[in-house]
C-alpha positions in Angstrom: -13.5 -7.2 31.3 -10.4 -6.0 33.0 -8.5 -9.2 31.4 -9.8 -8.7 27.7 -8.1 -4.9 28.0 -5.1 -5.7 29.5 -2.7 -5.5 27.0 -4.6 -2.3 26.0 -4.3 -1.1 22.2 -1.7 -2.6 19.5 0.3 -0.4 17.8 0.3 -2.7 14.6 -2.4 -2.5 11.5 -1.1 -5.6 9.4 -4.3 -5.9 8.0 -4.8 -1.9 7.0 -3.2 1.2 6.2 -1.9 2.7 9.6 -3.7 5.6 11.3 -2.0 8.8 10.7 -1.1 9.1 14.0 0.9 5.8 13.9 2.6 6.5 11.0 6.6 6.6 10.9 9.4 7.6 8.5 9.0 8.3 4.7 10.7 12.1 5.6 11.7 12.1 2.2 8.6 10.8 0.1 6.3 13.3 2.5 8.4 16.2 1.8 8.7 16.1 -1.6 4.7 15.8 -1.7 4.0 18.9 0.4 6.8 20.8 -1.7 5.7 19.7 -4.9 2.5 18.7 -4.4 0.4 20.6 -1.8 2.9 23.9 -2.1 2.4 24.3 -5.8 -1.6 23.5 -5.5 -2.5 25.8 -2.7 -0.6 28.8 -5.0 -3.2 28.0 -7.9 -1.0 25.3 -10.0 -2.9 21.7 -10.3 0.2 18.3 -10.0 -0.3 15.1 -10.5 1.4 12.4 -8.4 1.8 8.7 -8.8 3.3 7.5 -5.5 5.0 3.5 -6.4 6.1 0.9 -4.9 5.8 -2.8 -4.7 3.0 -4.6 -3.0 3.7 -4.6 1.2 5.6 -1.5 0.8 3.2 1.4 2.4 2.1 3.3 -0.6 -1.5 4.0 0.7 -0.5 4.4 4.4 2.1 7.2 3.1 -0.8 8.4 0.6 -3.3 8.9 4.0 -0.8 10.4 5.9 0.4 13.1 3.5 -3.4 14.0 2.4 -4.0 14.3 6.5 -1.1 16.9 6.5 -2.7 18.9 3.3 -6.0 18.8 5.2 -4.7 20.0 8.5 -2.0 22.3 8.0 -2.7 23.6 4.3 -6.2 24.0 3.3 -6.5 20.9 1.2 -9.8 19.2 1.3 -9.1 15.3 0.9 -11.0 12.9 -1.0 -9.9 9.1 -1.0 -11.2 6.7 -3.1 -10.1 3.2 -3.4 -10.9 1.9 -6.6 -10.1 -1.7 -6.1 -13.8 -3.0 -7.4 -13.1 -0.8 -10.4 -13.5 -2.2 -13.6 -15.4 0.5 -15.5 -14.5 4.7 -15.8 -18.7 4.3 -14.7 -17.1 2.5 -11.6 -14.1 5.0 -11.0 -16.8 8.3 -11.5 -18.9 6.2 -8.8 -16.3 5.9 -6.1 -15.2 9.2 -6.6 -18.7 10.4 -5.8 -19.2 8.2 -2.8 -15.9 9.0 -1.6 -16.8 12.5 -1.8 -19.5 12.0 0.7 -18.0 10.5 2.9 -15.2 13.2 3.0 -14.0 15.8 6.1 -13.6 13.6 8.7 -11.1 15.4 10.0 -13.1 18.4 10.0 -16.7 18.1 11.3 -18.0 21.5 9.7 -16.4 20.1 6.4 -18.1 16.6 6.4 -21.2 18.3 7.2 -21.1 21.1 4.3 -20.6 18.0 2.0 -23.4 16.0 3.1 -26.1 18.7 3.5 -24.9 19.5 0.0 -24.5 15.9 -1.3 -27.9 14.6 0.9 -29.3 13.0 -2.1 -26.9 10.3 -2.1 -26.9 9.2 1.4 -29.3 6.6 2.8 -30.4 6.3 6.8 -27.9 7.3 9.1 -26.0 5.0 10.7 -24.0 4.1 13.8 -20.7 3.8 12.7 -21.1 5.8 10.0 -23.2 6.7 6.8 -24.9 4.5 4.6 -25.1 5.3 0.6 -27.6 5.4 -1.8 -26.8 3.2 -4.0 -29.3 3.9 -6.5 -29.0 7.8 -6.5 -25.0 7.2 -6.9 -25.4 5.1 -10.0 -27.9 7.1 -12.0 -25.4 10.3 -10.8 -22.1 9.3 -11.3 -21.6 8.7 -15.5 -22.1 12.3 -15.2 -18.5 12.0 -13.6 -16.6 9.8 -16.1 -16.3 13.2 -18.7 -12.7 15.0 -17.6 -14.9 18.4 -17.9 -17.8 17.6 -15.4 -15.7 15.9 -12.6 -13.6 18.9 -12.5 -16.9 21.1 -12.4 -17.5 18.9 -9.6 -14.1 19.1 -7.8 -14.4 23.2 -8.4 -18.1 22.8 -6.9 -16.7 21.1 -4.0 -13.7 23.9 -3.1 -16.1 26.5 -3.5 -18.3 25.2 -1.0 -15.8 25.0 1.4 -14.2 28.3 0.9 -15.2 29.7 3.9 -13.7 26.9 6.0 -10.6 27.3 4.6 -10.5 24.6 1.8 -8.0 26.3 -0.9 -8.2 23.0 -3.6 -8.5 19.5 -3.3 -6.5 16.5 -2.8 -7.9 13.5 -4.5 -6.6 10.1 -4.2 -7.2 7.1 -6.6 -5.7 4.1 -4.5 -6.2 -0.1 -5.4 -5.6 0.9 -9.4 -4.8 -3.0 -10.3 -8.2 -3.4 -12.0 -9.1 -0.4 -13.9 -5.5 0.3 -15.6 -6.0 -2.4 -18.5 -9.1 0.2 -19.6 -7.9 2.4 -22.3 -10.3 5.0 -21.4 -9.3 5.1 -17.5 -5.6 6.2 -19.3 -7.7 8.6 -21.8 -9.8 9.8 -18.6 -6.3 11.3 -16.2 -4.7 12.7 -19.2 -8.3 14.4 -20.0 -8.4 15.7 -16.2 -5.1 17.0 -16.6 -5.3 18.8 -20.4 -9.0 20.0 -19.3 -7.1 21.8 -16.2 -4.5 23.0 -17.4 -6.7 25.0 -20.0 -9.0 26.2 -17.6 -9.2 29.8 -16.2 -8.4 29.6 -13.8 -7.7 25.6 -13.3 -8.9 23.6 -10.1 -6.4 24.1 -7.5 -6.0 19.8 -7.7 -3.7 17.6 -6.2 -4.5 14.1 -8.2 -2.7 11.4 -7.1 -2.6 7.7 -8.0 -1.1 4.9 -5.7 0.2 1.6 -7.5 2.8 -0.7 -8.9 5.3 0.1 -11.4 3.7 -1.8 -13.8 0.4 -0.9 -13.5 2.0 3.0 -14.2 3.8 1.2 -17.3 0.1 -0.1 -18.4 -1.3 3.2 -18.3 1.2 4.2 -20.5 0.7 1.9 -22.6 -2.8 2.4 -23.4 -2.0 6.0 -24.0 1.7 6.9 -24.0 0.8 10.9 -23.2 -0.1 9.9 -19.7 3.6 9.2 -18.8 4.2 12.3 -19.1 1.8 13.5 -16.5 3.1 12.1 -13.4 5.6 13.3 -10.7 6.6 9.9 -9.5 7.0 9.6 -5.6 9.4 6.3 -5.2 8.5 4.4 -2.0 11.6 1.9 -1.6 12.2 -0.5 1.6 12.3 1.4 5.0 16.2 1.4 6.0 17.4 0.4 8.9 17.1 3.5 10.6 13.5 4.1 9.8 13.0 0.5 11.1 14.5 0.7 14.5 12.8 3.8 14.9 9.5 2.8 14.1 9.9 0.0 16.2 10.8 1.7 19.3 8.5 4.4 18.8 5.6 2.0 18.5 6.5 -0.5 21.5 7.1 2.2 23.7 4.0 3.9 23.2 2.8 0.4 24.3 5.0 0.4 27.6 7.0 -2.5 25.8 11.0 -2.0 26.0 13.0 -4.0 23.7 16.0 -5.8 24.0 19.1 -5.1 21.3 19.2 -8.3 20.2 15.1 -8.6 19.9 15.3 -5.4 17.9 18.7 -6.7 15.4 15.8 -9.6 14.7 12.7 -7.7 14.0 14.7 -5.1 11.9 16.9 -8.1 9.8 14.0 -10.5 9.0 11.3 -7.3 8.2 13.6 -6.8 5.5 12.1 -3.1 5.2 8.6 -4.0 3.9 6.1 -2.0 6.4 3.4 -5.0 6.1 6.3 -7.2 7.0 7.1 -4.7 10.0 3.6 -4.8 11.0 2.9 -8.2 11.1 5.8 -9.1 13.0 5.5 -6.2 15.7 1.8 -7.3 16.0 3.1 -10.8 16.8 5.7 -9.6 19.3 3.3 -7.6 21.0 0.8 -10.1 21.8 4.3 -12.3 22.5 5.0 -10.4 25.1 3.8 -10.6 28.7 6.2 -8.5 30.9 6.7 -5.4 29.1 10.0 -6.3 27.8 10.2 -7.5 24.5 13.3 -10.7 24.5 15.1 -12.5 21.8 12.9 -15.5 22.4 10.2 -13.1 22.5 11.3 -12.2 18.5 12.0 -15.6 17.7 8.5 -17.0 18.9 7.0 -13.3 16.9 9.0 -14.3 13.6 7.8 -18.0 13.4 4.1 -16.5 14.1 4.5 -13.7 11.4 6.1 -16.4 9.0 3.2 -18.8 9.0 1.2 -15.7 8.7 2.7 -14.3 5.3 2.1 -17.7 4.2 -1.3 -18.1 5.0 -2.8 -14.6 4.0 -0.5 -13.5 1.1 0.6 -16.5 -0.8 -2.0 -18.4 -3.1 -2.6 -21.5 -1.4 -1.5 -23.9 -4.3 1.9 -22.3 -3.8 1.7 -22.6 0.0 1.6 -26.0 -0.5 4.2 -26.3 -2.6 6.3 -24.2 -0.6 6.1 -26.1 2.3 6.8 -29.5 0.5 9.5 -31.2 2.2 10.9 -32.5 -1.9 11.3 -28.6 -2.3 12.6 -27.1 1.3 15.8 -27.7 1.2 16.2 -25.5 -2.5 14.2 -23.1 -1.3 16.2 -23.0 2.2 19.7 -22.5 -0.6 17.6 -19.8 -2.5 16.5 -18.5 0.3 20.3 -17.4 1.5 20.5 -15.1 -1.4 18.5 -12.6 0.9 15.1 -11.1 1.0 15.5 -8.4 -1.7 17.3 -10.8 -4.6 14.3 -11.2 -6.9 15.8 -13.0 -9.4 18.6 -16.0 -9.5 20.8 -17.9 -11.5 20.1 -21.2 -12.1 23.4 -22.3 -12.3 24.4 -20.4 -9.0 21.8 -22.0 -7.1 22.2 -25.5 -8.7 26.0 -25.7 -7.7 25.2 -25.7 -3.9 22.8 -28.4 -4.2 23.1 -31.9 -3.2 23.1 -34.6 -6.1 19.7 -35.1 -4.7 18.4 -32.0 -4.6 19.8 -31.5 -8.1 17.6 -34.0 -9.4 14.2 -32.4 -8.4 15.5 -29.3 -9.4 14.6 -29.0 -12.9 10.9 -30.0 -11.6 10.9 -27.3 -8.8 11.5 -24.9 -11.2 9.0 -26.1 -13.6 6.4 -26.4 -10.8 6.9 -22.9 -9.7 6.4 -21.4 -13.2 3.1 -23.4 -13.7 2.4 -22.1 -10.0 3.4 -18.4 -11.9 6.0 -17.5 -8.9 8.5 -17.5 -11.0 9.1 -16.6 -14.8 12.3 -17.0 -17.0 14.5 -13.9 -17.0 15.8 -12.3 -20.5 19.1 -14.1 -19.8 19.2 -18.1 -20.0 19.2 -19.7 -17.1 17.8 -16.8 -15.3 14.4 -16.9 -12.9 12.6 -14.1 -11.5 9.9 -14.1 -8.8 6.6 -12.7 -9.8 5.1 -11.9 -6.1 7.6 -10.4 -3.8 5.3 -11.7 -0.6 6.6 -15.3 -1.9 9.9 -14.2 -2.0 9.7 -12.8 1.6 7.9 -15.7 2.6 10.8 -18.3 1.5 13.1 -15.8 3.3 11.4 -16.0 6.4 10.8 -19.8 6.2 14.6 -20.0 6.0 14.7 -18.6 9.3 12.5 -21.0 11.0 14.1 -23.7 9.1 17.9 -22.2 10.5 16.4 -21.8 14.2 14.8 -25.6 14.2 18.4 -26.5 13.6 19.7 -24.6 16.7 
């Protein structure tokens, strides 16, 4: 057993939102949320925010950390509702209700009050959490698809928790990709904001959605006025300083010192993307055997992480095509443009190709378009990557190719 536990707990979480105790960076965004969101809600002004950024950038982790701070320090009751499987408003209402039943994890007294109030939605108590009464949830949830009814429900939540110091609700709607195409969802969001604005007093509610820019724009297309309700919190790539702080602190907590050359490799190829940072960090954590992360350890970790990015986040047909020997040389030329370059001109890439590669180039572009990796840009001869993770995979694969040459 000692051998199994000898490495201790890895501080890296490539597969899930980061636990709040391991969250690093994003000071500007956190301050924005606390000042313009939480700070307004606790004095009675409802706020609606949209945490926006591309896939793998850390939106969910940022939202969860801000919610935790709001719970612990400012008296907002956190409700986190992932909408990954939601396709209708009934699904959305069901997830909000289920999330409310489960809320209060950081405050046992509040959690107990929620469970007592919503006891009919709880099944049997289980060792590692609650089992929900799905039949009761499905029967009750449709009442919450009305903006007015949902606000009444959230107001009741605040009232029942006031004696524990609760001053409002912080409701997060995450994983919204499947619901933004439904017109009724955009109207539902606008209805919540408008109904609350005319309430006296309004429900002290911080409503936060998390998604990519395309999903926010889709909501606006479905119902144009919804575009005016959001305070947009943009989540960009992490800076070199933030990445270094993240790696230094995380490895120090695991008792691992990091050589400067190793740190340079980790930060260069993580390219500021938290999901990639955690994949590389986790691979490096398990690669280390002596409490000192060397450049050789970092090289090995990057090779492992590159393959994991491909196998986890890249469609398998795309993955196979990208590994084809026919296309690797072309991909290598595109990769040298850098990890943050999401578009390229055909002529610019072709200028650096060999005669043999040029003959394959048109087939390569068509293949990538058929696989939905690339799309044509607005300018003739321009191509744009559709998925950031595919672009990052190509960047990491280029690292492996260059490493093998040395």
